[in-house]
Short mmCIF file of the C-alpha atoms (twelve columns), coordinates in Angstrom:
data_MODEL
# 
_entry.id   MODEL 
# 
loop_
_atom_site.group_PDB 
_atom_site.id 
_atom_site.type_symbol 
_atom_site.label_atom_id 
_atom_site.label_alt_id 
_atom_site.label_comp_id 
_atom_site.label_asym_id 
_atom_site.label_seq_id 
_atom_site.Cartn_x 
_atom_site.Cartn_y 
_atom_site.Cartn_z 
_atom_site.pdbx_PDB_model_num 
ATOM 1   C CA . MET A 1   70.870 -20.686 -250.555 1 
ATOM 2   C CA . ALA A 2   67.753 -20.551 -252.535 1 
ATOM 3   C CA . LEU A 3   65.972 -23.228 -250.226 1 
ATOM 4   C CA . ASN A 4   66.795 -21.031 -247.300 1 
ATOM 5   C CA . GLY A 5   64.928 -18.113 -248.867 1 
ATOM 6   C CA . SER A 6   61.963 -20.279 -249.828 1 
ATOM 7   C CA . VAL A 7   61.580 -21.680 -246.317 1 
ATOM 8   C CA . GLN A 8   62.124 -18.487 -244.910 1 
ATOM 9   C CA . ARG A 9   59.205 -16.850 -246.863 1 
ATOM 10  C CA . MET A 10  57.034 -19.975 -246.091 1 
ATOM 11  C CA . ARG A 11  57.743 -19.433 -242.409 1 
ATOM 12  C CA . GLU A 12  56.925 -16.015 -242.358 1 
ATOM 13  C CA . SER A 13  53.510 -16.804 -244.321 1 
ATOM 14  C CA . PHE A 14  52.836 -19.787 -241.643 1 
ATOM 15  C CA . GLU A 15  53.596 -17.243 -238.825 1 
ATOM 16  C CA . ALA A 16  51.156 -14.649 -240.202 1 
ATOM 17  C CA . GLN A 17  48.242 -16.978 -239.139 1 
ATOM 18  C CA . PHE A 18  49.017 -16.444 -235.558 1 
ATOM 19  C CA . GLU A 19  48.155 -13.038 -234.083 1 
ATOM 20  C CA . ALA A 20  48.907 -11.771 -230.502 1 
ATOM 21  C CA . GLY A 21  46.065 -11.769 -228.104 1 
ATOM 22  C CA . ASP A 22  45.876 -11.033 -224.371 1 
ATOM 23  C CA . ALA A 23  48.127 -11.990 -221.394 1 
ATOM 24  C CA . GLY A 24  51.025 -13.008 -223.821 1 
ATOM 25  C CA . LYS A 25  48.571 -15.616 -225.561 1 
ATOM 26  C CA . PHE A 26  47.877 -16.029 -229.457 1 
ATOM 27  C CA . VAL A 27  44.680 -16.798 -231.585 1 
ATOM 28  C CA . TYR A 28  45.228 -19.021 -234.811 1 
ATOM 29  C CA . ARG A 29  43.331 -17.940 -237.786 1 
ATOM 30  C CA . ARG A 30  43.539 -20.390 -240.760 1 
ATOM 31  C CA . ASN A 31  44.934 -18.629 -243.790 1 
ATOM 32  C CA . LEU A 32  44.412 -15.481 -242.030 1 
ATOM 33  C CA . LYS A 33  40.610 -15.791 -242.510 1 
ATOM 34  C CA . GLY A 34  39.411 -18.495 -240.335 1 
ATOM 35  C CA . ALA A 35  37.682 -17.689 -236.859 1 
ATOM 36  C CA . PRO A 36  40.329 -17.112 -234.065 1 
ATOM 37  C CA . ILE A 37  41.259 -20.139 -231.801 1 
ATOM 38  C CA . PRO A 38  43.169 -19.217 -228.613 1 
ATOM 39  C CA . LEU A 39  46.510 -21.021 -228.020 1 
ATOM 40  C CA . SER A 40  49.617 -20.387 -225.632 1 
ATOM 41  C CA . SER A 41  52.934 -19.080 -226.813 1 
ATOM 42  C CA . GLN A 42  54.179 -22.322 -226.220 1 
ATOM 43  C CA . GLU A 43  51.826 -24.211 -228.742 1 
ATOM 44  C CA . ARG A 44  52.595 -21.319 -231.287 1 
ATOM 45  C CA . GLU A 45  56.406 -22.098 -231.065 1 
ATOM 46  C CA . ARG A 46  55.727 -25.803 -231.266 1 
ATOM 47  C CA . PHE A 47  53.689 -25.309 -234.491 1 
ATOM 48  C CA . ILE A 48  56.301 -23.230 -236.227 1 
ATOM 49  C CA . GLY A 49  59.149 -25.385 -235.425 1 
ATOM 50  C CA . GLN A 50  56.951 -28.524 -236.594 1 
ATOM 51  C CA . TYR A 51  56.001 -26.726 -239.805 1 
ATOM 52  C CA . VAL A 52  59.704 -25.577 -240.601 1 
ATOM 53  C CA . LYS A 53  61.173 -29.236 -239.972 1 
ATOM 54  C CA . ARG A 54  58.470 -30.607 -242.276 1 
ATOM 55  C CA . ILE A 55  58.609 -28.296 -245.026 1 
ATOM 56  C CA . TRP A 56  62.567 -29.135 -245.194 1 
ATOM 57  C CA . ILE A 57  62.059 -32.611 -245.249 1 
ATOM 58  C CA . ILE A 58  59.517 -32.132 -248.157 1 
ATOM 59  C CA . LEU A 59  61.876 -29.708 -250.093 1 
ATOM 60  C CA . ILE A 60  64.822 -32.158 -249.590 1 
ATOM 61  C CA . GLY A 61  62.626 -34.907 -250.735 1 
ATOM 62  C CA . MET A 62  61.469 -33.046 -253.680 1 
ATOM 63  C CA . VAL A 63  65.054 -32.278 -254.541 1 
ATOM 64  C CA . ILE A 64  66.021 -36.077 -254.344 1 
ATOM 65  C CA . ALA A 65  63.200 -36.846 -256.572 1 
ATOM 66  C CA . LEU A 66  63.895 -34.687 -259.339 1 
ATOM 67  C CA . LEU A 67  67.711 -35.756 -259.282 1 
ATOM 68  C CA . ALA A 68  66.564 -39.079 -259.468 1 
ATOM 69  C CA . PHE A 69  64.197 -38.580 -262.067 1 
ATOM 70  C CA . TRP A 70  66.488 -36.443 -264.272 1 
ATOM 71  C CA . GLY A 71  69.415 -38.834 -263.496 1 
ATOM 72  C CA . LEU A 72  67.362 -41.884 -264.827 1 
ATOM 73  C CA . LEU A 73  66.182 -39.696 -267.720 1 
ATOM 74  C CA . ILE A 74  69.520 -38.962 -268.828 1 
ATOM 75  C CA . TRP A 75  70.852 -42.518 -268.206 1 
ATOM 76  C CA . TRP A 76  68.105 -43.802 -270.600 1 
ATOM 77  C CA . LEU A 77  69.137 -41.007 -273.246 1 
ATOM 78  C CA . VAL A 78  72.647 -41.873 -273.102 1 
ATOM 79  C CA . MET A 79  72.136 -45.902 -273.229 1 
ATOM 80  C CA . SER A 80  69.377 -45.335 -275.996 1 
ATOM 81  C CA . GLY A 81  71.004 -42.605 -277.951 1 
ATOM 82  C CA . SER A 82  67.653 -40.877 -278.250 1 
ATOM 83  C CA . GLU A 83  66.820 -37.361 -277.995 1 
ATOM 84  C CA . LEU A 84  65.529 -35.514 -275.037 1 
ATOM 85  C CA . PRO A 85  61.569 -36.275 -274.619 1 
ATOM 86  C CA . ASN A 86  60.386 -32.912 -273.727 1 
ATOM 87  C CA . LEU A 87  56.767 -33.808 -272.936 1 
ATOM 88  C CA . PRO A 88  57.718 -36.820 -270.585 1 
ATOM 89  C CA . ALA A 89  60.399 -34.582 -268.973 1 
ATOM 90  C CA . LEU A 90  58.174 -31.856 -268.331 1 
ATOM 91  C CA . ILE A 91  55.065 -34.077 -266.941 1 
ATOM 92  C CA . GLY A 92  57.546 -35.869 -264.669 1 
ATOM 93  C CA . THR A 93  58.838 -32.708 -263.231 1 
ATOM 94  C CA . PHE A 94  55.508 -31.267 -262.985 1 
ATOM 95  C CA . PHE A 95  54.132 -34.388 -261.477 1 
ATOM 96  C CA . ILE A 96  56.865 -34.355 -258.787 1 
ATOM 97  C CA . ALA A 97  56.485 -30.602 -257.965 1 
ATOM 98  C CA . ILE A 98  52.509 -31.048 -257.488 1 
ATOM 99  C CA . ILE A 99  53.036 -33.855 -254.924 1 
ATOM 100 C CA . ALA A 100 55.388 -31.725 -252.766 1 
ATOM 101 C CA . ILE A 101 52.907 -28.880 -253.033 1 
ATOM 102 C CA . ALA A 102 50.293 -30.855 -251.823 1 
ATOM 103 C CA . PHE A 103 52.301 -32.367 -249.076 1 
ATOM 104 C CA . MET A 104 53.261 -28.618 -248.050 1 
ATOM 105 C CA . TYR A 105 49.520 -27.574 -247.899 1 
ATOM 106 C CA . TRP A 106 48.778 -30.424 -245.776 1 
ATOM 107 C CA . VAL A 107 51.250 -29.651 -243.243 1 
ATOM 108 C CA . ARG A 108 50.225 -25.922 -243.433 1 
ATOM 109 C CA . GLY A 109 46.857 -26.871 -242.109 1 
ATOM 110 C CA . ALA A 110 48.346 -29.184 -238.952 1 
ATOM 111 C CA . PRO A 111 47.421 -26.407 -236.423 1 
ATOM 112 C CA . ALA A 112 43.711 -26.298 -237.887 1 
ATOM 113 C CA . ARG A 113 43.600 -30.122 -237.580 1 
ATOM 114 C CA . GLU A 114 44.828 -30.179 -234.203 1 
ATOM 115 C CA . LEU A 115 42.781 -27.272 -232.682 1 
ATOM 116 C CA . ARG A 116 39.603 -28.260 -234.326 1 
ATOM 117 C CA . ASP A 117 37.996 -29.154 -231.071 1 
ATOM 118 C CA . ARG A 118 38.637 -26.061 -229.540 1 
ATOM 119 C CA . SER A 119 36.084 -23.198 -229.457 1 
ATOM 120 C CA . PRO A 120 36.838 -20.029 -231.314 1 
ATOM 121 C CA . VAL A 121 36.750 -16.653 -229.586 1 
ATOM 122 C CA . GLY A 122 35.558 -14.739 -232.441 1 
ATOM 123 C CA . ARG A 123 34.136 -14.687 -236.253 1 
ATOM 124 C CA . GLU A 124 36.177 -15.273 -239.364 1 
ATOM 125 C CA . ARG A 125 37.114 -12.444 -241.388 1 
ATOM 126 C CA . THR A 126 34.772 -11.041 -244.320 1 
ATOM 127 C CA . SER A 127 36.036 -10.840 -247.955 1 
ATOM 128 C CA . ASP A 128 36.570 -7.301  -247.516 1 
ATOM 129 C CA . GLU A 129 38.604 -7.651  -244.481 1 
ATOM 130 C CA . MET A 130 40.698 -10.151 -246.370 1 
ATOM 131 C CA . HIS A 131 41.126 -7.959  -249.134 1 
ATOM 132 C CA . THR A 132 42.175 -5.074  -247.207 1 
ATOM 133 C CA . ILE A 133 44.869 -7.485  -245.775 1 
ATOM 134 C CA . PHE A 134 45.834 -8.778  -248.897 1 
ATOM 135 C CA . MET A 135 46.320 -5.098  -250.637 1 
ATOM 136 C CA . ALA A 136 48.143 -3.914  -247.603 1 
ATOM 137 C CA . LYS A 137 50.808 -7.068  -247.687 1 
ATOM 138 C CA . THR A 138 51.299 -6.780  -251.463 1 
ATOM 139 C CA . THR A 139 53.984 -4.835  -252.614 1 
ATOM 140 C CA . TYR A 140 54.939 -3.297  -256.060 1 
ATOM 141 C CA . GLY A 141 58.157 -4.973  -255.877 1 
ATOM 142 C CA . GLN A 142 56.547 -8.511  -255.780 1 
ATOM 143 C CA . LEU A 143 54.273 -7.187  -258.523 1 
ATOM 144 C CA . LEU A 144 57.007 -6.129  -260.791 1 
ATOM 145 C CA . ALA A 145 59.032 -9.745  -260.015 1 
ATOM 146 C CA . ALA A 146 55.932 -11.086 -261.404 1 
ATOM 147 C CA . ALA A 147 55.461 -9.254  -264.654 1 
ATOM 148 C CA . GLY A 148 59.468 -9.613  -265.109 1 
ATOM 149 C CA . PHE A 149 59.122 -13.391 -264.686 1 
ATOM 150 C CA . GLY A 150 56.454 -13.198 -267.243 1 
ATOM 151 C CA . VAL A 151 58.759 -11.518 -269.590 1 
ATOM 152 C CA . PHE A 152 61.293 -14.114 -269.063 1 
ATOM 153 C CA . ILE A 153 59.126 -16.887 -269.904 1 
ATOM 154 C CA . ILE A 154 58.073 -15.255 -273.235 1 
ATOM 155 C CA . VAL A 155 61.553 -14.492 -274.203 1 
ATOM 156 C CA . ILE A 156 63.076 -17.868 -273.163 1 
ATOM 157 C CA . GLY A 157 60.303 -19.864 -274.600 1 
ATOM 158 C CA . PRO A 158 59.913 -23.763 -274.341 1 
ATOM 159 C CA . PRO A 159 63.289 -25.402 -274.366 1 
ATOM 160 C CA . GLY A 160 63.904 -27.560 -277.473 1 
ATOM 161 C CA . HIS A 161 61.304 -25.947 -279.671 1 
ATOM 162 C CA . GLU A 162 61.955 -23.775 -282.282 1 
ATOM 163 C CA . ARG A 163 59.964 -20.247 -282.187 1 
ATOM 164 C CA . SER A 164 57.323 -21.109 -284.646 1 
ATOM 165 C CA . ASP A 165 53.416 -22.066 -284.289 1 
ATOM 166 C CA . SER A 166 54.200 -25.082 -282.203 1 
ATOM 167 C CA . ALA A 167 51.699 -25.558 -279.134 1 
ATOM 168 C CA . TRP A 168 54.397 -25.116 -276.490 1 
ATOM 169 C CA . SER A 169 55.184 -21.757 -278.053 1 
ATOM 170 C CA . TRP A 170 51.636 -20.550 -277.721 1 
ATOM 171 C CA . PHE A 171 51.562 -21.999 -274.272 1 
ATOM 172 C CA . TYR A 172 54.698 -20.295 -273.161 1 
ATOM 173 C CA . LEU A 173 53.410 -17.076 -274.670 1 
ATOM 174 C CA . ALA A 174 49.883 -17.211 -272.976 1 
ATOM 175 C CA . LEU A 175 51.379 -18.186 -269.432 1 
ATOM 176 C CA . GLY A 176 53.757 -15.128 -269.493 1 
ATOM 177 C CA . GLY A 177 51.284 -12.675 -271.034 1 
ATOM 178 C CA . GLY A 178 49.126 -13.999 -268.260 1 
ATOM 179 C CA . LEU A 179 51.545 -13.216 -265.428 1 
ATOM 180 C CA . ILE A 180 52.137 -9.774  -266.984 1 
ATOM 181 C CA . LEU A 181 48.471 -9.163  -267.179 1 
ATOM 182 C CA . PHE A 182 47.805 -10.141 -263.654 1 
ATOM 183 C CA . ALA A 183 50.631 -7.853  -262.213 1 
ATOM 184 C CA . ALA A 184 49.354 -4.843  -264.092 1 
ATOM 185 C CA . VAL A 185 45.678 -5.416  -262.990 1 
ATOM 186 C CA . ARG A 186 46.878 -6.059  -259.226 1 
ATOM 187 C CA . ALA A 187 49.348 -2.982  -259.642 1 
ATOM 188 C CA . PHE A 188 46.230 -0.681  -260.512 1 
ATOM 189 C CA . GLN A 189 44.227 -2.110  -257.680 1 
ATOM 190 C CA . LYS A 190 46.663 -1.696  -255.270 1 
ATOM 191 C CA . TRP A 191 47.287 1.967   -256.461 1 
ATOM 192 C CA . ARG A 192 43.466 2.464   -256.168 1 
ATOM 193 C CA . PHE A 193 43.243 0.986   -252.745 1 
ATOM 194 C CA . ASP A 194 46.355 2.819   -251.509 1 
ATOM 195 C CA . SER A 195 44.904 6.107   -252.590 1 
ATOM 196 C CA . ARG A 196 41.713 5.454   -250.883 1 
ATOM 197 C CA . HIS A 197 43.140 4.058   -247.724 1 
ATOM 198 C CA . PRO A 198 46.353 5.703   -247.093 1 
ATOM 199 C CA . ASN A 199 46.303 5.181   -243.115 1 
ATOM 200 C CA . ASP A 200 45.438 1.422   -243.422 1 
ATOM 201 C CA . VAL A 201 48.223 -0.864  -241.897 1 
ATOM 202 C CA . LEU A 202 48.234 -4.098  -240.464 1 
# 
């Protein structure tokens, strides 16, 4: 199921913020960068369990909202005999997705809010350290998938529009081309990083 895979990837990203410490304990670094805050293994498991539960609630709520929105839209089209209004449909879908993403970002920061009064045991990571971590975690497969999605966007194009000089056609072309360019630049950066740091591991 697609949702299971998405939740698993988000869980892995969330878990990466908790790093093993001394005597079976852990430290929490918000978004891998923040100053390390000590916590117990029980607190870590509780945070992870809460996060997964809340993410499922948000995703299911988003799916229900999308189904309700598109159901009402289709009902209105059938009753009025009108054509599909592309712009309102895209805006409504985008608005629901943005709300869901905002809630996901909020629940991701729950440990930082709860542990804000606890003293850190070190400094936050520098930009260079974060760059090393990001490059080590990024795979060529991920970059290839991003480039492939960019090609897909360009080939499919905007729904309901002819392939002409319409603004939507140019938007999809720019979006797909931007993804391809981003993946190509990141792939070059990763190749250069791997060449200079062959022994770097997380």
